[in-house]
Each structure stands twice: as structure tokens, then as C-alpha cells.
C-alpha positions as CSV (number, residue, x, y, z in Angstrom):
1,X,122.4,94.3,67.9
2,X,120.1,91.7,69.3
3,X,122.9,89.2,69.1
4,X,125.1,91.6,71.3
5,X,122.4,91.8,74.0
6,X,121.9,88.1,73.8
7,X,125.6,87.6,74.2
8,X,125.7,90.0,77.2
9,X,122.8,88.2,78.7
10,X,124.6,84.9,78.3
11,X,127.8,86.3,79.9
12,X,125.8,86.9,83.1
13,X,124.1,83.6,82.9
14,X,120.7,85.3,82.2
15,X,118.9,86.1,79.1
16,X,117.2,89.5,78.6
17,X,113.8,87.8,79.1
18,X,115.0,86.2,82.4
19,X,116.3,89.5,83.5
20,X,113.0,91.3,82.7
21,X,111.1,88.5,84.6
22,X,113.4,88.8,87.6
23,X,113.0,92.6,87.6
24,X,109.3,92.3,87.4
25,X,109.3,89.8,90.3
26,X,111.4,92.2,92.4
27,X,109.1,95.1,91.7
28,X,106.0,93.0,92.5
29,X,107.6,91.8,95.7
30,X,108.4,95.4,96.7
31,X,104.8,96.4,96.0
32,X,103.4,93.5,98.0
33,X,105.7,94.4,100.9
34,X,104.7,98.0,100.8
35,X,101.0,97.1,100.8
36,X,101.5,94.6,103.6
37,X,103.2,97.3,105.7
38,X,100.2,99.6,105.1
39,X,97.8,96.9,106.2
40,X,99.9,96.2,109.2
41,X,99.9,99.9,110.2
42,X,96.1,100.1,109.7
43,X,95.5,96.9,111.7
44,X,97.7,98.4,114.5
45,X,95.6,101.6,114.5
46,X,92.3,99.5,114.7
47,X,93.8,97.4,117.5
48,X,94.8,100.4,119.5
49,X,91.4,102.0,119.0
50,X,89.6,98.8,120.0
51,X,91.8,98.5,123.1
52,X,91.0,102.1,124.1
53,X,87.3,101.5,123.7
54,X,87.4,98.3,125.7
55,X,89.3,100.0,128.5
56,X,86.7,102.7,128.6
57,X,83.9,100.2,128.7
58,X,85.6,98.3,131.4
59,X,86.0,101.4,133.5
60,X,82.3,102.3,133.0
61,X,81.1,98.9,134.1
62,X,83.5,98.9,137.1
63,X,82.1,102.2,138.2
64,X,78.5,101.2,137.8
65,X,79.1,98.0,139.8
66,X,80.8,99.9,142.6
67,X,78.0,102.4,142.7
68,X,75.2,99.8,142.9
69,X,76.7,96.4,143.9
70,X,73.4,94.8,144.8
71,X,71.7,95.7,141.5
72,X,74.7,94.6,139.6
73,X,74.8,91.2,141.4
74,X,71.1,90.6,140.8
75,X,71.4,91.6,137.2
76,X,74.3,89.1,136.7
77,X,72.4,86.3,138.4
78,X,69.4,87.0,136.3
79,X,71.4,86.9,133.1
80,X,73.0,83.7,134.2
81,X,69.6,82.1,134.9
82,X,68.4,83.1,131.4
83,X,71.5,81.8,129.7
84,X,71.2,78.6,131.7
85,X,67.6,78.1,130.7
86,X,68.4,78.7,127.0
87,X,71.2,76.2,127.1
88,X,69.2,73.6,129.0
89,X,66.1,74.1,126.8
90,X,67.5,71.8,124.1
91,X,68.1,69.0,126.6
92,X,64.5,68.6,127.8
């Protein structure tokens, strides 16, 4: 019987072992593609959530700047001065 299966395998140009390896590789590829799709979907959800949160934060900051433009400007200048001093501190 093993000779018959070997002969059948030879007729297709593939042995039983080669066919099993090919089938295993196809199943592994399908599993990897499925998991990649799940990761892609999850990444898309995270991206959408992060985009929504960023838009909310941007609206909040814009509203605060419009409510108090002078305080916002002075705060931005102060932060810029502090960052400038920190960056220049290593050059002295």
C-alpha cells in the first residue's frame, strides 16, 4: 500500500512528505495572514482612538487660547525661554 501512495505521489511530481510539508506551509501562511489581519484591525482602532483624543485636545487648547490670548502668549514665551536655556546650557 505504501508503494501505491508513493507511486501516486510520483505521478503528481510530489511525494507524500512533500505534500504534507506543502499543506503545513499553506496552513501556517493562512494562520499568519489571519493574525496579521487581526493586528491590522487592532492598530486601526488604536489609531482612530488616538486621532479622536488628539482632536479633542486640539479643540481644548484652541478654546483656552481664544479665551485668554495674553496668558497663552506669555505662557508660550516662557516655555520657549526655558527650553532655550536648557538647550544652550550645554554650550557654555
